C-alpha positions as CSV (number, residue, x, y, z in Angstrom):
1,M,7.2,-16.3,-2.0
2,N,3.6,-15.8,-2.9
3,L,2.7,-12.5,-1.2
4,D,0.1,-10.1,-2.4
5,I,1.3,-6.6,-3.2
6,K,-2.1,-5.2,-2.5
7,T,-2.0,-6.6,1.0
8,I,1.4,-5.1,1.8
9,E,0.3,-1.7,0.4
10,D,-2.8,-1.9,2.7
11,L,-0.7,-2.8,5.7
12,S,1.6,0.1,5.0
13,L,-1.3,2.5,5.0
14,N,-2.5,1.1,8.3
15,A,1.0,1.2,9.8
16,W,1.8,4.9,9.2
17,P,-1.2,7.3,9.6
18,S,-1.1,10.7,8.2
19,H,-1.9,13.9,10.1
20,Q,-4.8,14.6,7.7
21,M,-6.5,12.4,5.1
22,E,-9.2,12.7,2.4
23,L,-10.9,9.9,0.6
24,Y,-11.7,10.7,-3.1
25,D,-13.1,8.3,-5.6
26,G,-10.9,5.3,-4.7
27,W,-7.9,7.5,-3.9
28,I,-6.6,8.6,-0.5
29,L,-5.0,12.0,-0.2
30,R,-2.6,12.1,2.7
31,F,-1.0,15.2,4.3
32,S,1.5,15.6,7.1
33,Y,3.2,18.9,6.6
34,F,5.7,17.2,4.1
35,Y,7.3,15.1,6.9
36,T,7.7,12.1,4.5
37,H,6.6,11.4,0.9
38,R,4.6,8.4,2.1
39,T,2.4,10.5,4.4
40,N,2.1,13.4,2.0
41,S,0.9,11.7,-1.2
42,V,-2.0,10.3,-3.1
43,E,-2.5,6.5,-3.1
44,Q,-4.9,4.5,-5.2
45,F,-6.6,1.9,-3.1
46,G,-9.9,1.2,-4.8
47,N,-11.9,1.5,-8.0
48,S,-12.4,4.9,-9.6
49,M,-15.4,6.3,-11.4
50,L,-14.1,9.7,-12.4
51,S,-11.5,10.4,-15.1
52,W,-7.9,11.2,-14.4
53,R,-8.4,14.5,-16.3
54,E,-10.7,15.5,-13.5
55,K,-9.0,13.9,-10.6
56,I,-5.4,15.1,-11.0
57,P,-6.3,18.8,-11.1
58,Y,-8.5,18.3,-8.0
59,C,-5.6,16.7,-6.1
60,E,-3.3,19.5,-7.2
61,S,-5.7,22.1,-5.9
62,I,-5.9,20.3,-2.5
63,Y,-2.1,20.1,-2.1
64,Q,-1.7,23.7,-3.2
65,R,-4.1,24.7,-0.4
66,W,-2.0,22.6,2.0
67,G,1.2,24.4,0.7
68,T,3.1,21.3,-0.4
69,P,4.0,19.7,-3.8
70,T,1.5,17.3,-5.2
71,I,2.8,13.7,-4.9
72,F,1.5,10.5,-6.3
73,K,2.7,7.1,-5.1
74,I,3.3,4.8,-8.1
75,S,3.4,1.1,-7.2
76,P,3.0,-2.0,-9.5
77,L,-0.8,-1.7,-8.8
78,V,-1.0,1.6,-10.6
79,S,-1.6,1.8,-14.3
80,K,1.5,2.5,-16.4
81,D,-0.7,4.8,-18.5
82,F,-1.4,6.9,-15.4
83,D,2.4,7.1,-14.8
84,Y,2.8,8.4,-18.4
85,V,0.2,11.0,-17.8
86,L,2.0,12.3,-14.8
87,E,5.3,12.3,-16.7
88,N,3.7,14.4,-19.4
89,R,2.6,16.8,-16.7
90,N,6.3,17.2,-15.7
91,Y,6.0,15.2,-12.5
92,E,9.5,13.9,-11.7
93,I,10.4,10.6,-10.0
94,Q,11.7,10.7,-6.4
95,N,12.4,8.3,-3.6
96,V,12.5,5.0,-5.4
97,T,11.8,2.4,-2.7
98,R,12.4,-1.3,-2.6
99,V,9.9,-3.5,-0.6
100,M,11.4,-6.6,0.9
101,V,9.7,-9.6,2.4
102,L,10.6,-12.5,4.7
103,D,8.9,-15.7,5.8
104,I,9.6,-15.6,9.5
105,E,8.8,-19.3,10.0
106,D,11.7,-20.3,7.8
107,A,14.1,-17.7,9.0
108,V,17.1,-18.3,11.4
109,L,17.1,-15.2,13.7
110,T,20.1,-14.9,16.0
111,A,21.6,-11.8,17.5
112,N,22.5,-10.3,20.8
113,A,19.1,-9.4,22.1
114,D,20.2,-8.6,25.6
115,M,21.2,-5.1,24.6
116,V,17.7,-4.3,23.2
117,R,14.9,-2.9,25.3
118,V,11.4,-3.9,24.2
119,E,8.2,-2.0,24.9
120,Q,4.6,-2.6,23.7
121,R,3.8,1.1,23.5
122,I,5.6,4.0,21.9
123,P,6.9,6.3,24.7
124,N,7.6,10.0,24.2
125,E,11.3,9.6,24.9
126,W,11.6,7.1,22.1
127,I,10.0,9.6,19.6
128,E,12.3,12.4,20.9
129,A,15.3,10.1,20.5
130,L,14.2,9.3,16.9
131,F,14.1,13.0,16.2
132,E,17.6,13.4,17.4
133,L,18.8,10.4,15.4
134,K,17.2,11.7,12.2
135,H,18.3,15.3,12.9
136,T,14.7,16.5,12.8
137,T,14.6,20.2,13.7
138,N,11.4,21.4,12.0
139,P,9.2,22.6,14.9
140,V,6.0,21.7,13.0
141,H,7.2,18.1,12.5
142,R,8.3,17.8,16.1
143,A,4.8,18.9,17.1
144,I,2.7,16.8,14.8
145,V,4.7,13.6,14.3
146,P,4.2,12.3,17.9
147,T,0.4,12.4,17.3
148,M,0.9,10.3,14.1
149,Y,2.8,7.6,16.1
150,Q,0.2,7.7,18.8
151,A,-2.5,7.2,16.1
152,I,-1.2,3.8,15.0
153,A,-4.1,1.6,15.6
154,K,-2.2,-1.7,15.4
155,D,-0.2,-3.5,18.1
156,T,3.4,-2.4,18.1
157,V,6.8,-3.6,19.2
158,C,8.9,-0.6,20.1
159,V,12.6,-1.3,20.6
160,S,15.7,0.8,21.5
161,I,19.3,0.5,22.5
162,E,20.8,2.7,25.2
163,R,24.4,3.7,25.8
164,D,25.5,6.0,28.6
165,G,21.9,6.8,29.4
166,E,21.0,7.9,25.8
167,I,19.0,6.0,23.2
168,I,21.4,5.4,20.3
169,G,19.3,3.0,18.3
170,T,15.6,2.6,17.5
171,G,13.2,0.3,15.7
172,L,9.5,-0.2,15.4
173,G,7.5,-3.3,14.5
174,I,3.8,-3.0,13.6
175,L,1.7,-6.1,13.7
176,D,-1.2,-6.5,11.3
177,R,-2.9,-9.8,10.5
178,E,-0.1,-12.3,10.0
179,Y,2.5,-9.7,9.2
180,I,4.9,-7.5,11.0
181,G,6.3,-4.4,9.3
182,I,9.7,-3.1,10.3
183,Y,10.0,0.7,10.5
184,A,12.2,3.5,12.1
185,I,15.5,1.6,12.1
186,H,18.1,4.2,13.0
187,V,21.4,4.0,14.8
188,R,23.5,7.0,15.8
189,E,26.4,7.7,13.4
190,D,29.2,7.0,15.9
191,Y,27.6,3.6,16.8
192,R,27.1,2.2,13.3
193,S,28.7,-1.0,11.9
194,Q,28.7,-2.5,15.4
195,G,25.8,-4.9,15.0
196,Y,23.1,-2.7,16.6
197,A,20.8,-2.5,13.6
198,R,21.0,-6.3,13.2
199,A,20.1,-6.8,16.9
200,I,17.2,-4.3,16.6
201,C,15.7,-6.0,13.5
202,T,16.2,-9.5,14.9
203,C,14.5,-8.5,18.1
204,I,11.5,-7.1,16.3
205,L,11.2,-10.2,14.1
206,N,11.4,-12.6,17.1
207,E,8.9,-10.5,19.1
208,G,6.6,-10.6,16.1
209,K,7.0,-14.3,15.7
210,K,6.0,-14.7,19.4
211,K,2.8,-12.7,18.7
212,G,1.8,-14.8,15.8
213,A,3.4,-13.1,12.8
214,K,4.4,-15.4,10.0
215,K,5.7,-12.9,7.5
216,A,7.6,-9.6,7.6
217,Y,8.0,-6.7,5.2
218,L,10.1,-3.5,5.2
219,Q,10.8,-0.7,2.8
220,V,14.3,0.6,2.0
221,V,15.1,3.6,-0.2
222,A,17.1,2.6,-3.3
223,G,20.7,3.6,-2.9
224,N,20.9,2.7,0.8
225,E,23.0,-0.3,0.1
226,I,24.3,-0.8,3.6
227,A,20.7,-1.2,4.9
228,Y,19.8,-3.4,1.9
229,K,22.7,-5.8,2.5
230,L,21.8,-6.0,6.2
231,Y,18.2,-7.0,5.4
232,E,19.4,-9.5,2.7
233,S,21.6,-11.1,5.3
234,L,18.6,-11.5,7.6
235,G,16.8,-13.4,4.8
236,F,14.7,-10.6,3.3
237,E,14.1,-10.8,-0.5
238,E,13.2,-7.9,-2.7
239,Y,9.6,-8.3,-3.8
240,Y,8.7,-5.1,-5.7
241,T,9.6,-1.4,-6.0
242,Y,7.5,1.8,-5.9
243,Y,8.3,5.5,-6.3
244,F,6.8,8.9,-6.1
245,R,5.9,11.3,-8.9
246,V,6.3,14.8,-7.6
247,S,5.0,18.0,-9.2
248,T,7.7,20.4,-10.3
């Protein structure tokens, strides 16, 4: 499958805005009160003119001011020499993530979609339900994360499953160019292994296909074998991995 890593990395940046961002010589510094590594890290997206010796301490000073560890995202697009530099500065590897891709046009997507509610916007009750499913209790996160979801500039497919008047499963599709990215797949612990996650993913993919998406991508943390096997069974294939280097 001839997909471009740079394209997927750009789509991921578009899909999940940070609370604050700074552009710096081909790098983007992202900050969201340490809600996730992705939205609180430095990503390289363009050509640089300054040396690493100058840029790394600058980034460290910014994150120190923000009160969080300095984190760099390391994808296959990043020089191995840069990774070695961070390793020598005692940055440790965290959150190894596998990126998986799917050609929707060739996929056979069947599941019980009747149980899934589909909305084109992201309602507040969906975000609140996601907090409950993820056991998010940090008051700062609960205050700023809704603004991050509302800042998504792309078309969305927001799905949920309800039981007894409560949302017990969530998923979010984000459309960009000919792709749909799959995010926020969560099912309440007492409802897992009942096909709900499959129904949510299938619904997002089918809705994306209706809206013109030809390819899909998602990201799953290494070690989450249950999710990985689900995505494999849907036809996703692992395309590349990335990880984060975190200051210690």
